[in-house]
N, C-alpha and C positions, 0 to 999 in steps of 0.2 A: 368636513370641520378642523379644520389644522390649526392645534394647539404646542406652543414651547415646552419647554421643558422646564420652565420658571413657572410658566402657565400652572403646567400639572402643580409647582409643590406649592401655588399658593392657596388650588380650589381644597388642596390636599389638608393642608396646615386648616382651611376654616370648617371645614367636617370635624376633622380632631376634635377642633376647638368645641362644635355644639356639639357633642359627645356626654360633656361631660350636664349642657344643661339642660340633653335631653332627659339623661337617670333624676334629673331633684326635680323635672314637670311631673315624674311619677309621684312623686313623696306630695303632694297634689299644696303645697304652702306649708308642710308642717314641722318645719325647719333640718331637712336632714335625720329626724328623730322620729318615731310613733308614739313620742307621747313623755310627756315630765319634763323634755326641753324645751322652750319654741324660740331660741332665737337665730341668728344669721349663720352662715356659710363664711367663718374669719380663714384665710389663710387655702381656699383649697383650690382646686380648677389652673387649669394654667396663664399666667398671664401672658396674655395678649397683648399691651401694649409693648414689651420688652423679645416679642418674632415677629409680629407682625407689621412693622416696619422692615428687616429688614429681608422680608422675605420679599416683600410688592417690589422693595430696590434690590431685590435676582433677578423678577419678572421682566425687570426694566431691559438686563442685561443682552446681549445678543447672539442670541444659541448656535455652535460653530458645529457643521454637518460635516458629515466627509460622506466623499459620496462609496460606495460599493465598489470591491476592489471587483474587476474582471476577473471572472470564472472563465480560466484555459484549461479545457482537455485535449492532453495531446494522447494522436492516438498511435497505437503502436506501429513499429514498424510493419512492415511485407517481412516475410523470410524472402534467403537468398535465394532466387531458384539460378542456377549454373545446370543449361543445358550442350549438353556435350555430342557430338557426334558420333556416332558409331565408327569405330575402329574400322579398317577392313581386313581380311582375314587374311595374317600373313600365310605363304604357299611357304610351307618348309619342305624340304625336297628330305624325304625319310629315305638313309641310304639300305641298301639291304639288310640281309641279316650276315650279320659279323658273326666267326666265330675266331676263339679265341683262343689264341696254340701259345705253351709254351717248351721254351730249350731244353730246362732244366729243373727239374723232371722231366723228357718229352714226352706230349699229351696236350687234350682240347679239355677244354674247362666244357661239362664236367668230372669228369675223368678223372684229371686232374686235381683235390683240391682247396692245392697253393701252388706258387710259384713265387719265390725269391727270386729271381731275377725280373717278372714283370708278362705282360699280358700281352703279346700281339695278335692283333686285330686282321684275319685272313676270311677272305671272300668263301663261300661255302666252295667243296669238292665233292664230287663223286664218292661214295664209301668206296674203301679197297685202295684208292688214288689216297699217295701222303704228301706232304708237301712239299 
């Protein structure tokens, strides 16, 4: 059973107005006190004639409900994968071992520590043969 918001307010107001009446019924007709005073209850309780008509008017107003917003779940992007082809090994022709000769002072590396004029690469020669 569906109940709009205005109907709920009317039911709640009726229940709230019944609460003072229930507490008065507990006194068993003694006027609100347990002795000495048997007068009525003047000025107590909720003035229902002020509250009920506006609440009844509100109950007839249309209740405007809104559709819930759609739930959007965004999946994280998959990681980017880059596949590279293995490069072909480059064949580098290694030159044969070289010796380094210095003109001034005359000699080969590592026998001469420094060469101010620059080292000249030479192909190795058998021992005892000078270039």
